[in-house]
One Martini backbone bead per residue (centre of mass of N, CA, C, O) as a GRO file, in nm:
protein
   76
    1MET     BB    1   5.148  -1.228  -1.001
    2ALA     BB    2   4.936  -1.435  -0.904
    3GLU     BB    3   4.876  -1.297  -0.637
    4PHE     BB    4   4.762  -1.037  -0.758
    5LEU     BB    5   4.524  -1.170  -0.912
    6ILE     BB    6   4.383  -1.281  -0.663
    7TRP     BB    7   4.335  -1.005  -0.529
    8LEU     BB    8   4.177  -0.880  -0.763
    9VAL     BB    9   3.946  -1.084  -0.771
   10ALA     BB   10   3.860  -1.044  -0.477
   11ALA     BB   11   3.798  -0.741  -0.495
   12LEU     BB   12   3.589  -0.762  -0.724
   13GLY     BB   13   3.400  -0.953  -0.570
   14ALA     BB   14   3.338  -0.762  -0.336
   15VAL     BB   15   3.225  -0.530  -0.501
   16GLY     BB   16   3.009  -0.694  -0.647
   17GLY     BB   17   2.857  -0.781  -0.389
   18VAL     BB   18   2.779  -0.501  -0.294
   19VAL     BB   19   2.624  -0.412  -0.543
   20LEU     BB   20   2.425  -0.648  -0.550
   21GLY     BB   21   2.305  -0.597  -0.267
   22ARG     BB   22   2.193  -0.313  -0.323
   23VAL     BB   23   2.012  -0.383  -0.559
   24TRP     BB   24   1.845  -0.599  -0.420
   25GLY     BB   25   1.740  -0.420  -0.186
   26ARG     BB   26   1.593  -0.216  -0.360
   27VAL     BB   27   1.396  -0.406  -0.501
   28GLU     BB   28   1.266  -0.517  -0.241
   29GLY     BB   29   1.170  -0.241  -0.135
   30GLU     BB   30   0.981  -0.177  -0.370
   31ARG     BB   31   0.800  -0.422  -0.340
   32ALA     BB   32   0.710  -0.368  -0.051
   33GLY     BB   33   0.587  -0.089  -0.105
   34LYS     BB   34   0.378  -0.182  -0.310
   35ARG     BB   35   0.229  -0.382  -0.128
   36GLU     BB   36   0.152  -0.176   0.089
   37ALA     BB   37  -0.011   0.015  -0.093
   38GLU     BB   38  -0.219  -0.195  -0.184
   39SER     BB   39  -0.321  -0.264   0.099
   40ASP     BB   40  -0.413   0.021   0.179
   41ALA     BB   41  -0.615   0.056  -0.054
   42ARG     BB   42  -0.792  -0.186   0.017
   43GLU     BB   43  -0.870  -0.092   0.303
   44GLU     BB   44  -0.996   0.178   0.217
   45THR     BB   45  -1.215   0.058   0.038
   46LEU     BB   46  -1.353  -0.110   0.257
   47ARG     BB   47  -1.416   0.128   0.442
   48ARG     BB   48  -1.595   0.284   0.240
   49VAL     BB   49  -1.802   0.066   0.189
   50GLU     BB   50  -1.896   0.041   0.482
   51ARG     BB   51  -1.987   0.335   0.515
   52GLY     BB   52  -2.196   0.324   0.287
   53ARG     BB   53  -2.371   0.101   0.406
   54ASP     BB   54  -2.437   0.248   0.667
   55SER     BB   55  -2.575   0.492   0.536
   56VAL     BB   56  -2.796   0.340   0.392
   57ARG     BB   57  -2.916   0.199   0.637
   58ASP     BB   58  -2.967   0.468   0.804
   59GLY     BB   59  -3.130   0.631   0.577
   60ARG     BB   60  -3.360   0.436   0.460
   61GLY     BB   61  -3.441   0.242   0.736
   62ALA     BB   62  -3.470   0.426   1.005
   63SER     BB   63  -3.756   0.550   0.916
   64ASP     BB   64  -3.993   0.736   0.834
   65PRO     BB   65  -4.051   0.897   0.542
   66ALA     BB   66  -4.166   1.159   0.663
   67ASP     BB   67  -3.929   1.218   0.854
   68ARG     BB   68  -3.712   1.234   0.637
   69LEU     BB   69  -3.839   1.471   0.485
   70ARG     BB   70  -3.829   1.676   0.718
   71ARG     BB   71  -3.519   1.663   0.763
   72ASN     BB   72  -3.445   1.727   0.449
   73ASP     BB   73  -3.583   2.002   0.385
   74GLY     BB   74  -3.357   2.202   0.497
   75HIS     BB   75  -3.124   2.111   0.280
   76TRP     BB   76  -3.254   2.263   0.022
   0.00000   0.00000   0.00000
């Protein structure tokens, strides 16, 4: 009877370890995914800010104001 209980406890421990490992892996995977999404969003924001700065630099100070007005006149 004692040997049966030892086997039962060992089997329950093994099953519990597998379940705990799967739960732990899932939680870690979700954390990693969240960190990656935040990193991607941060990079995209920086990319957009840089493109906006480039546009402002190229649009406002690129040439004579009269030339800019002539180029922009057709867009209205």
